[in-house]
N, C-alpha and C positions, 0 to 999 in steps of 0.2 A: 349374633356371633355365638358359636357353639362353645360350651364350657369345656375346658381342658380336662382330659381324662386323668384320673388319679391312678397312677401305675406304680408308685413307689411307696415304701414304708407301709406295707400291708394295705395298699390302696388308700392311703390318707394324704399323700403328697402328689402334686403334679410334677412333671419333669422339671419345670421351671423352679418350683419351690425346692425340689431336691438339690439342684445345682446352686440355688441361692443359699441354702443351708451350708453347703460345702464352701462356697465363697466366704460367707460370714465367719465360719470356723477358721479358715485359713487366715483371714484378716485379723481375727482376734488372737490367734496363736502367734502371729508375728508382730503384735502391737508394740513390743519392746525391742525390736530389731535394733542392734547397736548403731548402724549408720543413721537410722531415723533419729535416735536419741542424740547423736552428735549434732545433727542438723538443728534439733530443738535447742540444744545447749548453745550453739553458735548464734542463735537468734534471740538469746536472752540477755538481760541485764538486771542488776540488783534493783529491786523496787524501793523507792524512797518516799512513797506516799503515806497517807494517814493510817492505812490498814496494816496493823502490826503483824497480822497473821500471814500476809502475802510477802513472800521472799523475793520472787522474780516476776518480771513481765517480759512479754515476747513480742517481737516486731513482725508484722505481716509483710511478706515479701512483695505483695502487690500494692497495698495502699500506704505502706510504711508507718502505720499507726502502731501504738503499743497496747497490748491487751493482757488480761489475766490468762492463765493457762487454760481455764475452762472455755475460753472464748476463741482459741486458736486450734487448728488441726494440722496434722502433718500430711502434706500433699505429695503425691508422686508426680514429678515433672512430666514424665511419660506415663500416661494412664496404664493401670494394670490390665485393662481391657475386659472383654466379656468372659464369662465362664458358663457356657451353655451345653458343653459336651465334654466327654472325657479327653478328647484331643486338645481342649483349651487349658487343661490343668497345668501341664508343664510350662507353657509360655506364661500363664498367669502367675505361677509361683516365681519364675525367673524375674518377671517385672516387679512383683511384690517385694522381693528380697534383694534388691540391688545392693551391691557392696560399697559403692561410692556414695558418700554423704551428699554430693552435689546432685544426686538423682531425686532428692527430696527438697521441699521448701515448706516454710511455715506460712500458713494463710489464716486470716481471721475467718470466722464462719461465713459472713456475707460474701467475702471475696472467693472463698472455696466453693460456695454454692453457685456463684456467678460463673466461675471457671468450669465447673461440672456441667452446668446448663449449656454453656457454649460448646463443650465437647460433645454432649449428647445431640445438640442441634446439628452440628457439622457432621456427625456420624449418621444421623437420620437423613440428611441431605445427600450424603454420599451413597447410602443404601437405596434411597428412593431413585436416584439417578441411574443406578445399575438395573433396577427393575423395569424401567421404561423402555 
């Protein structure tokens, strides 16, 4: 397989790496989007365990177990999708910044990984079916 040509950032980034950087920057910039934070707060309860430093715990919407904040992630119910061209930017941002808190859910890291894997597999099946 041929190596991808580095055409961006003074020939230091491939096209894929360039759009990956944009995607990462957008996700980081909207990390504290208010509807996401409202979803996080709705999935929390006061922590009553032995760790005096932990104030809250969060319920995974998939497995219904309770976790520390570092062990859960805010998931978009409808995936943000790909960001591979300039045409993808506006739809990506629209899905990234949904105004309704119900567009997000709290998932533990294992459940979030499993959901992401299933989404990628179904996307690949769909794409492979179109090519045949």
